[in-house]
C-alpha positions as CSV (number, residue, x, y, z in Angstrom):
1,X,168.2,155.9,179.4
2,X,166.6,157.8,176.1
3,X,162.7,158.8,176.4
4,X,162.5,159.1,172.5
5,X,164.0,157.2,170.1
6,X,163.9,159.0,167.0
7,X,163.5,157.2,163.3
8,X,167.1,156.0,163.7
9,X,166.3,154.7,166.9
10,X,163.3,153.3,165.9
11,X,165.3,151.0,162.5
12,X,167.9,149.9,165.3
13,X,165.8,148.9,167.8
14,X,163.7,147.2,165.2
15,X,167.1,145.4,164.0
16,X,168.2,144.4,167.1
17,X,164.4,143.5,168.9
18,X,165.0,141.0,165.3
19,X,168.6,139.7,165.9
20,X,167.3,138.5,169.3
21,X,164.2,136.9,168.9
22,X,165.5,135.4,166.0
23,X,168.1,134.2,168.0
24,X,165.4,132.6,169.7
25,X,164.1,131.2,166.7
26,X,167.3,129.6,165.8
27,X,167.4,128.0,169.1
28,X,163.7,126.8,169.5
29,X,164.8,125.1,166.0
30,X,168.1,123.3,166.7
31,X,166.2,122.6,170.0
32,X,164.2,120.2,167.7
33,X,166.3,119.2,165.3
34,X,168.2,117.9,168.4
35,X,164.6,116.3,169.8
36,X,164.3,114.5,166.0
37,X,168.3,113.2,165.7
38,X,168.4,111.9,169.3
39,X,164.9,110.9,170.2
40,X,163.4,110.3,167.5
41,X,159.8,111.3,165.6
42,X,157.3,110.7,168.3
43,X,159.0,112.3,170.8
44,X,159.7,115.3,168.6
45,X,155.8,115.6,167.8
46,X,155.1,115.6,171.4
47,X,157.7,118.1,172.5
48,X,156.6,120.8,169.9
49,X,153.6,119.9,170.7
50,X,153.6,121.4,174.2
51,X,155.3,124.1,173.0
52,X,153.0,125.4,171.0
53,X,151.2,125.2,173.7
54,X,153.1,127.3,176.3
55,X,152.7,129.7,173.4
56,X,149.2,129.6,173.3
57,X,149.0,129.7,177.2
58,X,150.7,132.4,177.1
59,X,148.4,134.4,175.3
60,X,145.9,133.7,177.8
61,X,147.3,137.3,180.4
62,X,151.2,136.9,180.3
63,X,151.7,138.0,176.5
64,X,149.0,140.5,176.6
65,X,150.7,142.1,179.7
66,X,153.9,142.1,177.9
67,X,152.7,144.2,175.1
68,X,151.0,146.3,177.4
69,X,153.9,146.5,179.8
70,X,155.8,147.8,176.5
71,X,153.1,150.8,175.9
72,X,152.9,152.0,179.1
73,X,156.2,151.9,180.4
74,X,157.0,153.8,177.1
75,X,154.5,156.2,177.5
76,X,155.6,157.1,181.1
77,X,159.9,157.1,179.8
78,X,158.1,159.5,177.6
79,X,156.2,161.7,179.9
80,X,159.2,161.4,182.8
81,X,156.9,159.5,185.5
82,X,157.2,157.3,187.3
83,X,156.2,153.7,186.9
84,X,156.9,151.7,190.1
85,X,153.1,151.6,190.6
86,X,151.9,149.9,187.3
87,X,154.6,147.3,188.0
88,X,153.6,146.3,191.0
89,X,150.3,145.9,189.1
90,X,151.9,144.2,186.3
91,X,154.1,142.1,188.3
92,X,151.4,140.9,190.8
93,X,148.6,139.6,187.8
94,X,151.8,138.0,186.0
95,X,151.8,135.8,189.8
96,X,148.3,135.1,190.1
97,X,148.0,134.1,185.8
98,X,151.8,132.0,186.4
99,X,150.0,129.7,189.4
100,X,146.6,129.3,187.7
101,X,148.1,128.6,183.8
102,X,151.0,125.8,185.8
103,X,147.9,124.1,187.4
104,X,145.8,124.4,184.2
105,X,148.9,122.6,181.8
106,X,149.6,119.8,183.6
107,X,146.2,117.8,182.6
108,X,145.9,119.2,179.6
109,X,149.8,117.5,178.6
110,X,148.7,114.6,180.0
111,X,145.5,114.6,177.9
112,X,147.8,114.9,175.2
113,X,149.8,111.6,176.0
114,X,152.2,112.6,178.0
115,X,153.4,111.2,181.0
116,X,153.4,112.4,184.4
117,X,156.8,113.9,184.1
118,X,156.9,115.4,180.8
119,X,153.7,117.7,182.2
120,X,154.8,118.9,184.9
121,X,158.1,119.8,183.1
122,X,155.0,121.5,180.9
123,X,153.9,123.1,183.5
124,X,157.3,125.1,184.0
125,X,157.5,125.4,180.5
126,X,154.3,127.6,180.3
127,X,155.4,129.7,183.2
128,X,158.8,129.6,181.9
129,X,157.7,131.6,178.9
130,X,154.8,133.3,180.1
131,X,157.9,135.4,182.4
132,X,160.0,135.8,179.5
133,X,157.1,137.6,177.1
134,X,155.8,139.8,179.9
135,X,160.3,140.7,180.6
136,X,161.0,141.0,177.2
137,X,157.7,143.1,176.8
138,X,158.4,145.6,179.5
139,X,162.2,145.9,178.4
140,X,161.1,147.1,175.2
141,X,159.3,150.1,176.5
142,X,162.1,151.0,178.4
143,X,164.0,151.0,174.4
144,X,166.0,148.4,175.9
145,X,166.1,146.2,172.8
146,X,169.8,146.0,173.2
147,X,169.6,144.1,176.7
148,X,166.8,141.7,175.4
149,X,169.3,140.8,172.0
150,X,172.3,140.0,174.3
151,X,170.1,138.2,177.3
152,X,168.6,136.3,174.1
153,X,171.7,135.3,173.3
154,X,173.3,134.3,176.6
155,X,169.7,131.8,177.4
156,X,169.7,130.0,174.3
157,X,173.0,129.0,174.8
158,X,172.4,128.1,178.0
159,X,168.7,126.1,176.7
160,X,170.9,124.4,174.2
161,X,173.5,123.2,176.1
162,X,171.5,121.6,178.6
163,X,169.5,120.1,176.1
164,X,172.4,118.6,174.5
165,X,173.1,116.6,177.7
166,X,169.7,115.6,178.1
167,X,169.8,114.4,174.3
168,X,172.8,111.9,175.2
169,X,171.2,110.5,178.4
170,X,168.5,109.8,176.2
171,X,166.3,111.6,179.1
172,X,162.6,111.4,177.0
173,X,160.8,112.3,180.5
174,X,162.8,116.0,181.1
175,X,163.6,116.9,177.3
176,X,161.1,120.2,177.7
177,X,163.8,122.0,181.4
178,X,166.5,123.4,179.6
179,X,164.0,125.3,177.3
180,X,162.3,126.5,180.6
181,X,165.1,127.1,182.3
182,X,166.8,129.6,179.6
183,X,162.8,131.1,179.4
184,X,162.9,131.9,183.2
185,X,166.6,133.0,183.9
186,X,165.6,135.8,181.2
187,X,162.9,136.9,183.1
188,X,165.2,136.8,186.0
189,X,167.8,139.2,183.9
190,X,165.2,141.3,182.1
191,X,162.4,142.1,184.8
192,X,161.6,145.6,185.2
193,X,163.1,147.7,187.8
194,X,161.5,150.7,187.3
195,X,162.6,153.9,184.7
196,X,164.4,155.4,187.1
197,X,162.2,158.9,186.7
198,X,161.5,161.0,190.0
199,X,160.3,164.1,189.0
200,X,156.7,164.0,188.2
201,X,153.7,162.3,189.8
202,X,153.3,158.2,189.2
203,X,152.0,157.3,185.7
204,X,148.2,156.4,186.0
205,X,146.8,152.9,186.0
206,X,143.5,153.9,184.6
207,X,142.0,151.5,181.7
208,X,145.6,149.7,181.8
209,X,144.2,146.1,182.9
210,X,141.4,146.9,180.3
211,X,143.6,148.1,177.7
212,X,145.6,143.7,178.4
213,X,142.4,142.1,179.1
214,X,141.6,143.6,175.2
215,X,144.9,142.6,174.0
216,X,144.5,139.0,175.5
217,X,141.3,138.3,173.5
218,X,143.6,139.7,170.1
219,X,146.8,137.3,170.9
220,X,144.9,135.0,170.8
221,X,142.6,135.3,168.2
222,X,145.6,136.4,166.0
223,X,149.3,134.1,167.5
224,X,146.7,131.8,168.8
225,X,145.5,130.3,165.5
226,X,149.3,129.2,164.3
227,X,149.8,127.5,167.4
228,X,146.5,125.8,166.7
229,X,147.5,124.2,163.8
230,X,150.5,122.2,165.8
231,X,147.5,120.8,168.2
232,X,145.4,120.2,165.7
233,X,147.9,118.0,163.8
234,X,149.0,116.4,167.6
235,X,144.8,115.4,167.5
236,X,143.9,114.6,164.1
237,X,146.6,112.2,162.9
238,X,148.9,109.9,164.5
239,X,152.5,110.3,166.4
240,X,154.1,109.7,163.3
241,X,151.6,112.3,160.9
242,X,152.7,114.7,164.3
243,X,155.9,114.3,163.6
244,X,156.3,114.8,160.6
245,X,154.3,118.3,161.0
246,X,156.3,119.2,163.6
247,X,159.1,119.0,161.2
248,X,157.6,121.5,158.7
249,X,156.3,123.5,161.8
250,X,159.5,124.5,163.5
251,X,161.0,125.3,160.5
252,X,158.0,127.2,159.5
253,X,157.4,129.4,162.6
254,X,160.6,130.8,163.2
255,X,159.9,133.0,160.2
256,X,156.9,133.9,162.4
257,X,159.3,136.2,164.4
258,X,160.2,138.4,162.3
259,X,156.8,140.2,162.3
260,X,156.8,139.8,166.2
261,X,159.9,141.2,166.5
262,X,159.6,144.3,164.3
263,X,156.0,144.6,165.6
264,X,157.0,144.6,169.6
265,X,159.3,147.7,168.6
266,X,156.5,149.8,167.2
267,X,154.0,149.8,170.1
268,X,156.3,151.2,171.9
269,X,158.1,153.7,169.8
270,X,154.7,155.0,168.7
271,X,152.8,155.0,172.0
272,X,153.9,158.5,173.3
273,X,153.1,160.0,169.9
274,X,150.9,163.3,169.7
275,X,149.2,162.1,166.5
276,X,148.3,158.3,166.7
277,X,150.1,156.5,163.9
278,X,148.0,154.9,161.1
279,X,148.8,153.7,157.5
280,X,147.6,157.1,156.7
281,X,150.9,158.9,157.7
282,X,153.8,158.5,155.7
283,X,156.5,157.3,158.5
284,X,154.3,154.0,159.1
285,X,153.4,153.5,155.5
286,X,156.7,153.1,154.6
287,X,157.5,151.0,157.4
288,X,154.8,149.4,156.1
289,X,155.5,148.7,152.6
290,X,158.9,147.8,153.6
291,X,158.1,145.3,155.7
292,X,155.9,144.1,153.2
293,X,158.3,143.7,150.8
294,X,161.2,142.3,152.7
295,X,158.7,139.6,154.5
296,X,158.4,138.3,150.7
297,X,161.2,138.0,149.8
298,X,162.6,136.2,152.9
299,X,159.4,134.1,152.4
300,X,159.3,133.7,148.8
301,X,163.2,132.4,149.0
302,X,161.8,130.1,151.8
303,X,159.1,128.7,150.0
304,X,161.3,127.9,146.4
305,X,164.2,126.7,148.3
306,X,162.5,124.7,150.8
307,X,163.2,120.7,149.3
308,X,166.4,122.2,149.6
309,X,167.1,123.4,152.9
310,X,164.5,120.9,154.8
311,X,166.5,117.4,154.5
312,X,169.6,119.6,156.2
313,X,167.4,119.8,159.2
314,X,165.0,116.4,159.4
315,X,166.9,113.8,157.1
316,X,163.8,111.7,158.3
317,X,161.0,113.6,157.3
318,X,162.2,115.8,154.6
319,X,160.5,114.0,151.9
320,X,156.8,114.2,153.3
321,X,157.4,117.8,155.0
322,X,158.2,119.9,152.1
323,X,154.6,120.2,150.8
324,X,153.1,121.1,154.4
325,X,156.1,123.0,155.0
326,X,155.7,125.3,151.9
327,X,151.6,125.4,152.4
328,X,152.2,126.5,156.0
329,X,155.2,129.3,155.1
330,X,152.2,130.8,152.7
331,X,150.2,131.3,155.8
332,X,152.7,132.4,158.2
333,X,154.1,135.4,155.8
334,X,150.3,136.8,155.7
335,X,150.1,136.4,159.3
336,X,153.8,138.0,159.6
337,X,152.5,140.8,157.2
338,X,149.3,141.7,159.3
339,X,151.3,142.2,162.8
340,X,153.0,146.1,161.4
341,X,149.2,147.3,161.1
342,X,148.0,145.1,164.1
343,X,150.6,146.8,166.1
344,X,149.7,150.2,165.0
345,X,146.9,150.1,166.5
346,X,147.4,148.8,169.6
347,X,150.0,151.3,170.3
348,X,147.7,154.0,169.3
349,X,145.4,152.3,172.3
350,X,143.3,150.6,169.9
351,X,143.3,147.1,171.7
352,X,139.7,146.7,171.5
353,X,139.5,146.8,167.6
354,X,142.1,144.8,167.2
355,X,140.8,142.1,169.1
356,X,136.9,142.7,167.6
357,X,139.2,141.7,164.2
358,X,140.9,139.2,164.9
359,X,138.1,137.5,166.5
360,X,136.5,137.3,163.3
361,X,139.8,136.1,161.5
362,X,140.1,133.0,164.1
363,X,136.3,132.5,164.0
364,X,136.1,131.8,160.3
365,X,140.1,130.0,160.5
366,X,138.4,127.8,162.9
367,X,135.3,126.4,161.1
368,X,138.5,126.3,158.5
369,X,139.7,123.8,161.1
370,X,137.1,121.8,161.4
371,X,135.9,121.7,157.8
372,X,139.2,120.5,156.3
373,X,139.5,118.6,159.2
374,X,138.5,114.6,157.5
375,X,139.5,115.8,153.8
376,X,142.7,118.1,155.0
377,X,144.0,115.5,158.0
378,X,147.1,116.4,159.6
379,X,147.0,119.9,157.6
380,X,143.6,120.8,158.4
381,X,145.2,123.5,160.8
382,X,147.2,125.1,158.1
383,X,144.3,125.4,155.9
384,X,142.2,127.3,158.6
385,X,145.3,129.5,159.7
386,X,145.8,130.7,156.5
387,X,142.3,131.4,155.4
388,X,141.6,133.4,159.4
389,X,145.4,135.3,158.4
390,X,143.8,136.7,155.2
391,X,140.6,137.7,156.7
392,X,143.5,139.3,159.7
393,X,145.4,141.1,157.1
394,X,142.7,142.5,154.9
395,X,140.9,144.2,157.9
396,X,143.9,145.7,159.8
397,X,144.9,147.7,156.8
398,X,141.6,148.5,156.6
399,X,141.3,149.5,159.9
400,X,144.8,151.1,159.7
401,X,144.1,153.5,157.0
402,X,141.2,155.1,158.0
403,X,143.0,155.8,161.5
404,X,141.6,155.1,165.0
405,X,137.8,156.2,165.4
406,X,137.6,157.1,169.1
407,X,139.4,157.6,172.2
408,X,143.1,155.7,173.3
409,X,142.0,153.4,176.0
410,X,144.9,154.2,178.1
411,X,145.6,157.6,177.9
412,X,148.9,158.9,177.6
413,X,150.1,160.6,181.0
414,X,151.2,164.3,180.4
415,X,154.2,165.8,181.1
416,X,154.1,167.3,184.9
417,X,154.0,170.6,185.3
418,X,157.7,172.5,186.1
C-alpha cells in the first residue's frame, strides 16, 4: 500500500476516480432513461427528485465524513500511524446519522407526492447513498482509486440489471430499490478496515469532528444548490414540467461528477504536504488551469450539441428540454470548475473558510431562486444555481491564491520517532 503518491500517481488516481464516478454517472443516466422510457415522464420526475434528495440528505453528514476520511486516512498513512480509532469514531457517526436521515426521508418523500412504498424506498436510498459517499471517500484516502473504480462498475451493472426487471414488470413502487442495493453493496465492499500500519502510535482524533462539521456546511451550500434545482422544479411546476426538467437534469449532472472525481483525489493527495497547497504554487496552479481548459471543452461541446444527443435519451421530452439543459449545463460548468480550488483549501484543512464562502454563494443563490420562481417557473433553480456557483468560484479562487490564513483545523500527525 503506497503511502504517498507522486505526480504521476495523483494523475493516475484522478483518472481512475473519474472512470469510477463516470461509471456511476452513466449508470444514473441510464437509470433515468429506463424509467422515462418504461414508466413515463411523471414517474421520471418523482424518481429524479428523490435521487436528488438522497444526495442532499447525504450532505448533512455522510459526504462530509467521507471527505474527512479521505484526508485523515491519507495523513495517517503517510505518517505510518494506525487509524483504527478514527475508523471507529467515523463509523459510529455514520450509524447514527444514517438512522436519523432514514427516519426523516420517509415523511419528506410522502410530502413530495409519493406512495408509502416509494417513500420507504427513498429512506433506503438516502442511507445507501450516504454509506456509498463515506466508503468512497475512505478508500480514496488509502489511494484506492482502482478499487473504487472496479466496484463502481460492478454495482452499476447490478443496479441497472435489477432496474430493467422492475421496469419490465411495471413495478413503479420499488423503482428506487435497485439503486439502493447497488450503493449498499459498494459500501460493504469498500468500507474502511484500517491501513495495516502498526509501527507508530494511533493517529489523533483532535479536531476531526470539527473539521467534518464545517465540511457539512460547505457541502450543503455547494453541492446542495445543484440538488435544489430538481427539488424546486418538482415543487414549482406540474408533474409533466418536473419530468421534462428531470430529463435535462439527468444529462447535466453526470458532467458535474468530473469535478467531484478530481476533487476527491486532490484532498488526500495534498493533505500530507508540508506546505499547504494553494494556487500560488505551480503544481496546483497547473492542475487547476488544465482542469479549467478540459472542462471548457467538455461543457462547450455538451451545450453546442444538446439538440443532437438529447433526443437519443428522451425523445418525448426533447423539444422542451433542450433550452433547459443548455442553461443548466452552464451552471454545472461554473460549479465544477470551483471544486478544484475548494478541494485545495480542504486539503489544507481550511474547511471553515470553504464553508463560509459556500454559505455566501448559497444564500445569494437561494435568494435568486425565490426571486425567479414566478418569472422563470421550473427553471428558477437553474438561475439561482448559476448565480450562487459564480460567487463560489470567484471567492474560492481568491482564497486559494492568497493561501491559508490560519493553521489547519486537523493537524497532520507527526511521524513516529525511530
